[in-house]
C-alpha positions, 0 to 999 in steps of 0.5 A: 342838657338832658331836660331840654332834650327830654322837653323837646322831645315831647316828655313830661319832665321833673327835675330835682336838685339836691335841695329837692331830693337827697338820693342818700336818704331812703325815706325821703327817696320812697316819699317823692317817687311815691308822689311823682310815680314816674315812668323812668328815673334818670339819675344824673347824681354823682360824686365826681371829684375823684381825688376829694373822694379818696379823702372822704369815701363814705360820702363817695360811696353814699352818693355813687353806690347807696343813693343809686341802689335806693333808686333801683329798689324804688324803680323795681317796686313802681315798674319804672325804668331806671337810667344810671350814668357811671364812668370809664374810671370803673376800668383800670386803663391797662387794656390796649383796646376800647373796653366793652360792656362785658369786660371786667371792672377794676377801678384803681382809686379818656373817650370824650362825652358830649352831653347833648350827644349822651341826652339823645342817646339816653332818650333813644334808648327809652323811647326804643325800649331798648333791653336793660343792661349796660351800655357805653355811651361816648362820642366815637373815637378816643383821644389823650387829653393832650390830643384833645387839648390840641384839636380844640386849639386848633378849632379856636386858633389859639397861638401858642404851644401846648405842652405834653405830660403824662399823667403818671407825673401828676401827684394826685390822691387817685390814680388815673387810668392810662387807657380807659376809651370805651366801645359804643359797639353794643350801642350801635347794635340797637341803632344808635350812632354817636358822633365823633368826638371832633365834631362835638367839639365844633358843636360845642364851640358853635353853641357857645358862639351863638349864646355870646352873640345872643348875650350881646345882642341883649346887652 
């Protein structure tokens, strides 16, 4: 989604897969970036299997902490802009209102985020040369997974009943935050408005439907 949005906006893109660059290796990061000399480095890499991370903290730390630090060093040395994505799980989920960028992080180890909307916001931040810093970038509004499932079921006109349950009742290795909605106020302050999450669901479903129609036409 990010590559498609960047190319559509007229930018030259070099998309590196995991087999092209292991961000855990300092030598490899320096070699590849010295060859590419990018104006911006957008890091979409993450170890996001939160339960598996509990059993493999070394790999999770290497990908999510050491790797981005290497990219930051290379970016600073070359004058490139680094964009790094994190997660609302950096907060402990004990708040009663959406977290802002200045709130203290306290990960115990959900505002939905539609990837095309995040990609467009990322491009706007880069093209407008927004001040460096942390920006919350999620679709407007927030919901529980139950509410999201209800809205999705209604949009799909699915028959059946969605049962509500608490994440605290699930036996998982990693603790899930009870409330981790994020505030987009800082993003709005630089002129970027994120669509509501309900709109994102319907646009995603429309995109899937169009893809299915094209596939059927080709078949």
